[in-house]
MIDOSE-1310 file (N, C-alpha, C; in nm, 2 decimals, decimal comma, always signed):
residues 244
mkik	+0,10/-4,66/+4,50/+0,10/-4,70/+4,64/-0,05/-4,73/+4,68; -0,14/-4,64/+4,64/-0,28/-4,66/+4,67/-0,34/-4,79/+4,61; -0,30/-4,82/+4,48/-0,34/-4,94/+4,42/-0,29/-5,06/+4,49; -0,16/-5,06/+4,53/-0,11/-5,17/+4,61/-0,18/-5,19/+4,74
sgll	-0,21/-5,08/+4,81/-0,28/-5,09/+4,94/-0,42/-5,15/+4,92; -0,49/-5,11/+4,81/-0,62/-5,16/+4,78/-0,62/-5,30/+4,75; -0,52/-5,35/+4,67/-0,51/-5,49/+4,64/-0,48/-5,58/+4,76; -0,40/-5,52/+4,85/-0,36/-5,59/+4,98/-0,49/-5,60/+5,07
flcl	-0,57/-5,49/+5,07/-0,69/-5,50/+5,15/-0,79/-5,60/+5,10; -0,80/-5,61/+4,96/-0,89/-5,70/+4,90/-0,85/-5,84/+4,93; -0,72/-5,87/+4,92/-0,67/-6,01/+4,95/-0,69/-6,04/+5,09; -0,68/-5,95/+5,18/-0,70/-5,97/+5,32/-0,85/-6,01/+5,35
lvgl	-0,94/-5,94/+5,28/-1,08/-5,97/+5,29/-1,11/-6,11/+5,24; -1,05/-6,14/+5,13/-1,07/-6,28/+5,07/-1,02/-6,38/+5,17; -0,91/-6,36/+5,23/-0,85/-6,45/+5,33/-0,94/-6,47/+5,45; -0,98/-6,36/+5,50/-1,07/-6,37/+5,62/-1,20/-6,43/+5,59
sara	-1,26/-6,41/+5,47/-1,38/-6,46/+5,43/-1,37/-6,62/+5,42; -1,26/-6,66/+5,37/-1,24/-6,80/+5,34/-1,23/-6,89/+5,47; -1,19/-6,83/+5,58/-1,17/-6,90/+5,71/-1,30/-6,95/+5,77; -1,41/-6,87/+5,76/-1,53/-6,91/+5,82/-1,63/-6,98/+5,72
qnwg	-1,72/-7,07/+5,78/-1,81/-7,14/+5,70/-1,95/-7,09/+5,70; -2,01/-7,09/+5,58/-2,16/-7,06/+5,58/-2,19/-6,92/+5,63; -2,11/-6,82/+5,61/-2,14/-6,68/+5,64/-2,23/-6,62/+5,54; -2,28/-6,50/+5,56/-2,36/-6,43/+5,46/-2,50/-6,41/+5,51
ggvd	-2,54/-6,46/+5,62/-2,68/-6,44/+5,67/-2,78/-6,50/+5,59; -2,75/-6,60/+5,51/-2,85/-6,67/+5,42/-2,90/-6,59/+5,31; -2,82/-6,48/+5,27/-2,87/-6,39/+5,17/-2,90/-6,46/+5,03; -2,82/-6,56/+5,00/-2,84/-6,63/+4,87/-2,95/-6,74/+4,87
dtnl	-3,01/-6,76/+4,99/-3,11/-6,86/+5,00/-3,25/-6,80/+4,98; -3,26/-6,67/+4,98/-3,39/-6,61/+4,96/-3,42/-6,58/+4,81; -3,54/-6,58/+4,77/-3,58/-6,55/+4,63/-3,56/-6,41/+4,60; -3,58/-6,32/+4,70/-3,56/-6,17/+4,67/-3,49/-6,11/+4,79
hfgf	-3,39/-6,04/+4,76/-3,32/-5,96/+4,87/-3,28/-5,83/+4,82; -3,24/-5,74/+4,92/-3,21/-5,60/+4,89/-3,07/-5,56/+4,94; -3,02/-5,45/+4,90/-2,89/-5,40/+4,95/-2,87/-5,26/+4,90; -2,74/-5,21/+4,91/-2,71/-5,08/+4,87/-2,57/-5,08/+4,81
tfqy	-2,53/-4,97/+4,74/-2,41/-4,97/+4,67/-2,34/-4,83/+4,67; -2,21/-4,83/+4,67/-2,13/-4,71/+4,65/-2,05/-4,73/+4,52; -2,04/-4,63/+4,44/-1,97/-4,64/+4,31/-1,87/-4,53/+4,28; -1,76/-4,56/+4,23/-1,67/-4,46/+4,17/-1,66/-4,49/+4,02
lsse	-1,67/-4,39/+3,94/-1,67/-4,41/+3,79/-1,57/-4,31/+3,72; -1,53/-4,36/+3,61/-1,45/-4,27/+3,52/-1,52/-4,27/+3,38; -1,54/-4,15/+3,33/-1,62/-4,15/+3,20/-1,54/-4,06/+3,10; -1,57/-4,09/+2,97/-1,51/-4,02/+2,86/-1,60/-4,04/+2,74
ykil	-1,57/-3,95/+2,64/-1,65/-3,96/+2,51/-1,56/-4,02/+2,41; -1,62/-4,10/+2,32/-1,57/-4,13/+2,19/-1,62/-4,03/+2,09; -1,54/-3,96/+2,03/-1,58/-3,84/+1,95/-1,57/-3,88/+1,80; -1,69/-3,87/+1,73/-1,69/-3,89/+1,59/-1,72/-3,75/+1,52
kkpg	-1,63/-3,71/+1,44/-1,64/-3,57/+1,39/-1,70/-3,57/+1,25; -1,76/-3,45/+1,21/-1,82/-3,44/+1,08/-1,71/-3,41/+0,98; -1,74/-3,43/+0,85/-1,65/-3,39/+0,74/-1,63/-3,24/+0,75; -1,51/-3,19/+0,74/-1,49/-3,05/+0,74/-1,50/-2,99/+0,88
wsvp	-1,48/-3,07/+0,98/-1,49/-3,03/+1,12/-1,39/-2,92/+1,16; -1,28/-2,92/+1,10/-1,17/-2,83/+1,14/-1,19/-2,68/+1,09; -1,28/-2,67/+1,00/-1,31/-2,53/+0,94/-1,38/-2,44/+1,05; -1,33/-2,32/+1,07/-1,40/-2,23/+1,17/-1,55/-2,22/+1,15
ytad	-1,62/-2,22/+1,25/-1,77/-2,21/+1,25/-1,80/-2,06/+1,28; -1,85/-1,99/+1,18/-1,87/-1,84/+1,20/-2,01/-1,80/+1,20; -2,11/-1,89/+1,19/-2,25/-1,85/+1,17/-2,31/-1,79/+1,29; -2,25/-1,82/+1,41/-2,31/-1,76/+1,53/-2,23/-1,64/+1,59
ldag	-2,14/-1,58/+1,51/-2,06/-1,47/+1,56/-2,15/-1,34/+1,58; -2,13/-1,28/+1,69/-2,19/-1,15/+1,72/-2,10/-1,04/+1,69; -2,15/-0,92/+1,68/-2,07/-0,81/+1,66/-1,96/-0,79/+1,76; -1,84/-0,78/+1,72/-1,73/-0,76/+1,81/-1,67/-0,89/+1,86
dpep	-1,73/-1,01/+1,83/-1,67/-1,14/+1,87/-1,55/-1,17/+1,78; -1,44/-1,22/+1,84/-1,32/-1,26/+1,75/-1,36/-1,38/+1,68; -1,31/-1,39/+1,56/-1,34/-1,51/+1,47/-1,27/-1,63/+1,53; -1,33/-1,74/+1,54/-1,27/-1,86/+1,59/-1,16/-1,91/+1,49
kslt	-1,06/-1,97/+1,55/-0,95/-2,03/+1,46/-0,99/-2,17/+1,42; -0,91/-2,22/+1,32/-0,93/-2,35/+1,27/-0,90/-2,45/+1,38; -0,98/-2,56/+1,40/-0,95/-2,66/+1,49/-0,84/-2,76/+1,44; -0,76/-2,81/+1,54/-0,66/-2,91/+1,50/-0,70/-3,04/+1,57
aiss	-0,78/-3,04/+1,67/-0,83/-3,17/+1,74/-0,94/-3,14/+1,84; -1,02/-3,24/+1,87/-1,11/-3,24/+1,97/-1,09/-3,36/+2,06; -1,07/-3,35/+2,19/-1,04/-3,46/+2,27/-1,13/-3,47/+2,40; -1,13/-3,58/+2,46/-1,20/-3,60/+2,58/-1,12/-3,68/+2,68
dssp	-1,08/-3,62/+2,79/-1,00/-3,69/+2,89/-1,10/-3,76/+2,99; -1,05/-3,86/+3,06/-1,13/-3,93/+3,16/-1,16/-3,84/+3,27; -1,29/-3,84/+3,32/-1,34/-3,76/+3,42/-1,40/-3,84/+3,53; -1,37/-3,81/+3,66/-1,42/-3,90/+3,77/-1,56/-3,86/+3,81
gfgi	-1,63/-3,95/+3,88/-1,76/-3,92/+3,93/-1,79/-4,03/+4,04; -1,91/-4,02/+4,10/-1,94/-4,11/+4,20/-2,09/-4,13/+4,20; -2,14/-4,24/+4,26/-2,28/-4,27/+4,27/-2,32/-4,35/+4,39; -2,44/-4,34/+4,43/-2,50/-4,41/+4,54/-2,63/-4,47/+4,50
gfvv	-2,67/-4,59/+4,54/-2,79/-4,65/+4,50/-2,83/-4,77/+4,58; -2,92/-4,84/+4,54/-2,96/-4,97/+4,61/-2,98/-5,08/+4,51; -3,00/-5,20/+4,56/-3,00/-5,32/+4,49/-3,13/-5,40/+4,51; -3,19/-5,45/+4,41/-3,30/-5,55/+4,42/-3,25/-5,67/+4,34
nkrl	-3,23/-5,78/+4,41/-3,18/-5,90/+4,35/-3,28/-6,01/+4,36; -3,32/-6,07/+4,24/-3,41/-6,18/+4,22/-3,34/-6,30/+4,18; -3,35/-6,41/+4,27/-3,29/-6,53/+4,24/-3,37/-6,61/+4,13; -3,30/-6,64/+4,02/-3,36/-6,72/+3,92/-3,33/-6,87/+3,92
lena	-3,20/-6,90/+3,94/-3,15/-7,03/+3,95/-3,04/-7,03/+4,06; -2,98/-7,15/+4,08/-2,87/-7,16/+4,18/-2,76/-7,07/+4,14; -2,73/-7,06/+4,01/-2,62/-6,98/+3,96/-2,65/-6,86/+3,88; -2,78/-6,81/+3,89/-2,82/-6,70/+3,81/-2,92/-6,61/+3,88
dlrf	-2,89/-6,48/+3,88/-2,98/-6,38/+3,94/-3,01/-6,27/+3,84; -3,13/-6,21/+3,86/-3,17/-6,09/+3,79/-3,15/-5,97/+3,89; -3,08/-5,87/+3,84/-3,05/-5,76/+3,93/-3,10/-5,62/+3,88; -3,16/-5,55/+3,96/-3,21/-5,41/+3,93/-3,14/-5,32/+4,03
tpil	-3,06/-5,23/+3,98/-2,97/-5,15/+4,07/-2,98/-5,00/+4,04; -3,10/-4,93/+4,07/-3,11/-4,79/+4,04/-3,01/-4,71/+4,12; -2,96/-4,60/+4,06/-2,85/-4,53/+4,12/-2,85/-4,38/+4,08; -2,80/-4,30/+4,17/-2,79/-4,16/+4,15/-2,64/-4,13/+4,12
vfnd	-2,61/-4,07/+4,01/-2,47/-4,05/+3,96/-2,44/-3,90/+3,94; -2,33/-3,86/+4,00/-2,28/-3,72/+3,98/-2,15/-3,73/+3,90; -2,15/-3,66/+3,79/-2,03/-3,68/+3,70/-2,02/-3,56/+3,60; -1,90/-3,50/+3,60/-1,87/-3,39/+3,50/-1,78/-3,44/+3,40
rvlt	-1,82/-3,42/+3,27/-1,73/-3,46/+3,16/-1,68/-3,34/+3,09; -1,56/-3,36/+3,02/-1,49/-3,24/+2,96/-1,46/-3,27/+2,82; -1,48/-3,17/+2,73/-1,44/-3,17/+2,59/-1,33/-3,06/+2,58; -1,22/-3,09/+2,51/-1,12/-2,99/+2,49/-1,10/-2,97/+2,34
yhyg	-1,11/-2,84/+2,30/-1,10/-2,80/+2,16/-0,96/-2,74/+2,14; -0,88/-2,80/+2,05/-0,74/-2,76/+2,03/-0,74/-2,67/+1,90; -0,67/-2,56/+1,92/-0,66/-2,46/+1,81/-0,51/-2,44/+1,77; -0,42/-2,53/+1,79/-0,29/-2,52/+1,74/-0,19/-2,49/+1,86
eikd	-0,22/-2,38/+1,93/-0,13/-2,35/+2,05/-0,21/-2,38/+2,18; -0,14/-2,42/+2,28/-0,20/-2,46/+2,40/-0,28/-2,35/+2,47; -0,23/-2,23/+2,46/-0,29/-2,12/+2,52/-0,43/-2,09/+2,45; -0,45/-2,14/+2,33/-0,57/-2,11/+2,26/-0,68/-2,22/+2,28
nver	-0,64/-2,33/+2,35/-0,73/-2,44/+2,37/-0,85/-2,40/+2,46; -0,97/-2,46/+2,43/-1,09/-2,42/+2,50/-1,15/-2,55/+2,56; -1,19/-2,55/+2,69/-1,26/-2,66/+2,75/-1,40/-2,63/+2,77; -1,49/-2,73/+2,74/-1,63/-2,72/+2,76/-1,67/-2,83/+2,86
kiss	-1,72/-2,80/+2,98/-1,75/-2,89/+3,08/-1,90/-2,93/+3,07; -1,93/-3,05/+3,07/-2,07/-3,10/+3,06/-2,10/-3,16/+3,20; -2,18/-3,09/+3,28/-2,21/-3,13/+3,42/-2,34/-3,21/+3,41; -2,35/-3,32/+3,48/-2,47/-3,40/+3,48/-2,50/-3,46/+3,61
tlve	-2,62/-3,48/+3,65/-2,67/-3,55/+3,76/-2,77/-3,66/+3,70; -2,73/-3,78/+3,70/-2,80/-3,89/+3,63/-2,87/-3,98/+3,73; -3,00/-4,01/+3,70/-3,06/-4,12/+3,76/-3,06/-4,24/+3,66; -2,99/-4,35/+3,70/-2,97/-4,46/+3,61/-3,05/-4,59/+3,66
fplg	-3,10/-4,66/+3,57/-3,18/-4,78/+3,60/-3,12/-4,90/+3,53; -3,02/-4,96/+3,58/-2,96/-5,08/+3,52/-3,04/-5,21/+3,55; -3,05/-5,29/+3,45/-3,11/-5,42/+3,47/-3,01/-5,52/+3,41; -2,97/-5,62/+3,49/-2,87/-5,71/+3,44/-2,89/-5,85/+3,49
lkik	-2,82/-5,95/+3,42/-2,83/-6,09/+3,45/-2,69/-6,12/+3,51; -2,69/-6,18/+3,63/-2,57/-6,21/+3,70/-2,55/-6,36/+3,70; -2,44/-6,41/+3,64/-2,41/-6,55/+3,63/-2,30/-6,58/+3,73; -2,32/-6,67/+3,83/-2,23/-6,69/+3,94/-2,17/-6,83/+3,93
sdrr	-2,04/-6,84/+3,98/-1,98/-6,97/+4,00/-2,04/-7,04/+4,12; -2,00/-7,16/+4,14/-2,04/-7,23/+4,27/-1,96/-7,16/+4,38; -2,03/-7,17/+4,50/-1,97/-7,10/+4,62/-1,86/-7,19/+4,67; -1,74/-7,13/+4,70/-1,63/-7,20/+4,77/-1,60/-7,14/+4,90
nnfr	-1,65/-7,21/+5,01/-1,64/-7,15/+5,14/-1,72/-7,02/+5,14; -1,65/-6,91/+5,15/-1,72/-6,78/+5,16/-1,68/-6,69/+5,04; -1,67/-6,75/+4,93/-1,62/-6,67/+4,81/-1,69/-6,73/+4,68; -1,73/-6,65/+4,59/-1,76/-6,69/+4,46/-1,74/-6,58/+4,36
ayvl	-1,71/-6,61/+4,23/-1,69/-6,51/+4,13/-1,82/-6,50/+4,04; -1,83/-6,39/+3,97/-1,95/-6,38/+3,88/-1,92/-6,29/+3,76; -2,00/-6,30/+3,66/-2,00/-6,21/+3,55/-2,14/-6,16/+3,53; -2,16/-6,05/+3,47/-2,29/-5,99/+3,45/-2,29/-5,91/+3,32
ggak	-2,41/-5,90/+3,26/-2,44/-5,82/+3,14/-2,58/-5,77/+3,14; -2,60/-5,66/+3,07/-2,73/-5,61/+3,07/-2,74/-5,47/+3,00; -2,84/-5,39/+3,04/-2,86/-5,26/+2,98/-2,91/-5,17/+3,09; -2,90/-5,04/+3,06/-2,95/-4,94/+3,16/-3,01/-4,82/+3,08
ysmd	-3,10/-4,76/+3,15/-3,17/-4,63/+3,10/-3,12/-4,52/+3,19; -3,07/-4,41/+3,13/-3,01/-4,30/+3,21/-3,10/-4,18/+3,18; -3,13/-4,10/+3,28/-3,20/-3,98/+3,27/-3,13/-3,87/+3,35; -3,10/-3,76/+3,28/-3,03/-3,64/+3,33/-3,13/-3,55/+3,40
issk	-3,12/-3,53/+3,53/-3,21/-3,44/+3,61/-3,15/-3,31/+3,64; -3,04/-3,27/+3,57/-2,98/-3,14/+3,59/-3,08/-3,03/+3,56; -3,06/-2,91/+3,61/-3,14/-2,80/+3,59/-3,13/-2,76/+3,44; -3,25/-2,74/+3,37/-3,25/-2,70/+3,23/-3,20/-2,56/+3,21
kktn	-3,22/-2,47/+3,31/-3,18/-2,34/+3,31/-3,02/-2,32/+3,29; -2,95/-2,41/+3,36/-2,81/-2,41/+3,36/-2,75/-2,46/+3,22; -2,83/-2,52/+3,14/-2,78/-2,58/+3,02/-2,85/-2,51/+2,89; -2,92/-2,40/+2,92/-2,99/-2,34/+2,81/-2,91/-2,24/+2,73
nsni	-2,87/-2,28/+2,61/-2,78/-2,19/+2,53/-2,85/-2,06/+2,48; -2,98/-2,06/+2,48/-3,06/-1,94/+2,44/-3,04/-1,83/+2,54; -3,00/-1,86/+2,66/-2,97/-1,75/+2,76/-2,83/-1,69/+2,75; -2,75/-1,75/+2,66/-2,61/-1,71/+2,65/-2,59/-1,63/+2,52
tdaa	-2,55/-1,50/+2,54/-2,54/-1,42/+2,42/-2,40/-1,42/+2,36; -2,30/-1,45/+2,44/-2,16/-1,46/+2,39/-2,14/-1,60/+2,32; -2,11/-1,59/+2,19/-2,10/-1,72/+2,11/-1,98/-1,80/+2,17; -1,88/-1,74/+2,22/-1,76/-1,81/+2,27/-1,79/-1,88/+2,40
ekmv	-1,90/-1,85/+2,47/-1,94/-1,91/+2,60/-2,05/-2,02/+2,58; -2,09/-2,05/+2,46/-2,19/-2,15/+2,44/-2,15/-2,28/+2,50; -2,25/-2,37/+2,54/-2,22/-2,50/+2,60/-2,25/-2,61/+2,50; -2,18/-2,72/+2,53/-2,22/-2,85/+2,46/-2,31/-2,92/+2,56
nnkr	-2,43/-2,96/+2,50/-2,53/-3,03/+2,58/-2,55/-3,17/+2,54; -2,59/-3,25/+2,64/-2,62/-3,39/+2,61/-2,77/-3,42/+2,61; -2,81/-3,52/+2,55/-2,95/-3,56/+2,56/-2,98/-3,60/+2,70; -3,11/-3,57/+2,74/-3,15/-3,59/+2,88/-3,18/-3,74/+2,90
nfls	-3,20/-3,82/+2,80/-3,24/-3,96/+2,81/-3,16/-4,04/+2,71; -3,10/-4,15/+2,75/-3,03/-4,24/+2,66/-3,02/-4,38/+2,72; -2,99/-4,48/+2,63/-2,97/-4,62/+2,67/-2,82/-4,66/+2,65; -2,78/-4,75/+2,74/-2,64/-4,80/+2,73/-2,65/-4,95/+2,75
yeag	-2,55/-5,02/+2,70/-2,53/-5,16/+2,73/-2,41/-5,17/+2,82; -2,40/-5,28/+2,90/-2,29/-5,29/+3,00/-2,26/-5,44/+3,03; -2,13/-5,46/+3,07/-2,08/-5,59/+3,11/-1,98/-5,57/+3,22; -1,97/-5,67/+3,31/-1,87/-5,66/+3,41/-1,84/-5,79/+3,48
lgfd	-1,76/-5,79/+3,58/-1,73/-5,90/+3,66/-1,70/-5,86/+3,81; -1,71/-5,96/+3,90/-1,69/-5,92/+4,04/-1,68/-6,05/+4,12; -1,68/-6,03/+4,26/-1,66/-6,13/+4,35/-1,76/-6,11/+4,47; -1,82/-6,22/+4,51/-1,91/-6,22/+4,63/-1,82/-6,27/+4,75
lyfe	-1,81/-6,18/+4,85/-1,73/-6,21/+4,97/-1,83/-6,22/+5,09; -1,84/-6,33/+5,15/-1,94/-6,35/+5,26/-1,88/-6,33/+5,40; -1,95/-6,24/+5,47/-1,92/-6,21/+5,61/-2,03/-6,27/+5,70; -2,01/-6,25/+5,83/-2,11/-6,32/+5,92/-2,25/-6,29/+5,89
yfkm	-2,28/-6,16/+5,87/-2,42/-6,12/+5,86/-2,46/-6,05/+5,72; -2,36/-6,04/+5,64/-2,39/-5,98/+5,51/-2,29/-6,03/+5,40; -2,32/-5,98/+5,28/-2,23/-6,01/+5,17/-2,18/-5,88/+5,11; -2,05/-5,88/+5,08/-1,99/-5,76/+5,01/-1,94/-5,80/+4,87
spei	-1,96/-5,72/+4,77/-1,92/-5,76/+4,63/-1,85/-5,65/+4,56; -1,72/-5,65/+4,55/-1,65/-5,56/+4,47/-1,67/-5,59/+4,32; -1,69/-5,49/+4,24/-1,73/-5,52/+4,10/-1,67/-5,41/+4,01; -1,63/-5,45/+3,89/-1,59/-5,35/+3,79/-1,67/-5,38/+3,66
klsy	-1,72/-5,27/+3,60/-1,82/-5,28/+3,49/-1,79/-5,17/+3,39; -1,81/-5,21/+3,26/-1,79/-5,12/+3,15/-1,93/-5,09/+3,09; -1,96/-4,97/+3,05/-2,08/-4,94/+2,98/-2,06/-4,85/+2,86; -2,14/-4,86/+2,76/-2,12/-4,78/+2,64/-2,26/-4,75/+2,58
sfns	-2,28/-4,62/+2,55/-2,41/-4,58/+2,50/-2,44/-4,64/+2,37; -2,57/-4,68/+2,35/-2,61/-4,74/+2,22/-2,60/-4,64/+2,11; -2,64/-4,51/+2,13/-2,64/-4,41/+2,03/-2,57/-4,28/+2,08; -2,55/-4,18/+2,00/-2,49/-4,06/+2,04/-2,57/-3,99/+2,15
vlkp	-2,50/-3,93/+2,25/-2,56/-3,86/+2,35/-2,56/-3,71/+2,33; -2,51/-3,67/+2,21/-2,50/-3,53/+2,18/-2,63/-3,47/+2,15; -2,67/-3,35/+2,20/-2,78/-3,28/+2,17/-2,74/-3,18/+2,05; -2,79/-3,20/+1,93/-2,74/-3,12/+1,82/-2,78/-2,97/+1,84
elnr	-2,69/-2,88/+1,83/-2,71/-2,74/+1,84/-2,62/-2,66/+1,75; -2,67/-2,55/+1,71/-2,58/-2,47/+1,61/-2,50/-2,37/+1,69; -2,38/-2,42/+1,73/-2,28/-2,33/+1,79/-2,14/-2,39/+1,75; -2,04/-2,31/+1,78/-1,90/-2,35/+1,73/-1,85/-2,48/+1,80
ysyp	-1,91/-2,52/+1,91/-1,86/-2,63/+1,99/-1,94/-2,76/+1,95; -2,06/-2,75/+1,93/-2,14/-2,87/+1,89/-2,14/-2,90/+1,74; -2,13/-2,80/+1,66/-2,14/-2,82/+1,51/-2,03/-2,91/+1,45; -1,91/-2,91/+1,50/-1,81/-3,00/+1,44/-1,83/-3,15/+1,47
idkl	-1,91/-3,18/+1,57/-1,92/-3,32/+1,62/-2,04/-3,39/+1,55; -2,01/-3,50/+1,50/-2,12/-3,58/+1,44/-2,19/-3,67/+1,55; -2,11/-3,74/+1,63/-2,16/-3,82/+1,74/-2,07/-3,82/+1,86; -2,13/-3,82/+1,98/-2,06/-3,84/+2,10/-2,11/-3,97/+2,17
mlrh	-2,02/-4,07/+2,18/-2,06/-4,19/+2,24/-2,00/-4,19/+2,38; -2,08/-4,22/+2,48/-2,04/-4,21/+2,62/-1,99/-4,34/+2,67; -1,87/-4,34/+2,73/-1,82/-4,47/+2,79/-1,80/-4,45/+2,94; -1,83/-4,55/+3,02/-1,81/-4,54/+3,17/-1,73/-4,67/+3,21
vtfs	-1,64/-4,65/+3,30/-1,58/-4,76/+3,37/-1,61/-4,74/+3,52; -1,68/-4,83/+3,58/-1,74/-4,82/+3,71/-1,68/-4,92/+3,81; -1,63/-4,88/+3,92/-1,60/-4,97/+4,03/-1,70/-4,96/+4,14; -1,76/-5,06/+4,18/-1,87/-5,06/+4,28/-1,84/-5,15/+4,40
lffe	-1,90/-5,11/+4,51/-1,90/-5,20/+4,63/-2,05/-5,22/+4,66; -2,09/-5,35/+4,66/-2,23/-5,38/+4,69/-2,24/-5,45/+4,83; -2,33/-5,41/+4,91/-2,35/-5,47/+5,04/-2,50/-5,52/+5,04; -2,51/-5,65/+5,06/-2,64/-5,72/+5,06/-2,66/-5,81/+5,18
């Protein structure tokens, strides 16, 4: 029902935008303009495991700790997040723009370790607050009344600004409570598509974008949760609304 309502709302905006001529406040006629954005994202890991990953890891057991059982699977479900940021748009050609969209992202990701029975499964949450710096090339169609479509591609640099104290495994004495940590800096490539909808004084652009980390974001550590994993590749699906 929510998806249908959202599609109906988007169609209504397209219809209203198409009725008026030359809206948008001249935003596309300037060489440089600014805006802001709100984003909803869904993230998950692609997990690449080491040979022998299912064998119990016992090297970090403390006295009195129960020995971990053999793993049967490691999975990552999609986790929601949101972001806020701003836009710097540089016009290159009539149908091409260079876009810089720094954004602050709040996102928790989850790894689930399966040990045969559901009651034995263990979840490790990776909380992150990211500052991201995407740089992309936007290729636009010709404008039709107050509507145009576009595709974009580029790369982004991500920096985790979460507190180091909260992710420091050296402060955790219980081996069963150790955390899985990610690298604090990494690069991703991304691609997406969207629509420019022109209103009387501004332009709104709904956009969907996919991003994928170039390399593993896993911080290698010797504990029962990090050791079985060879690589963690981070994937984001992001829905954005830009106002310019």
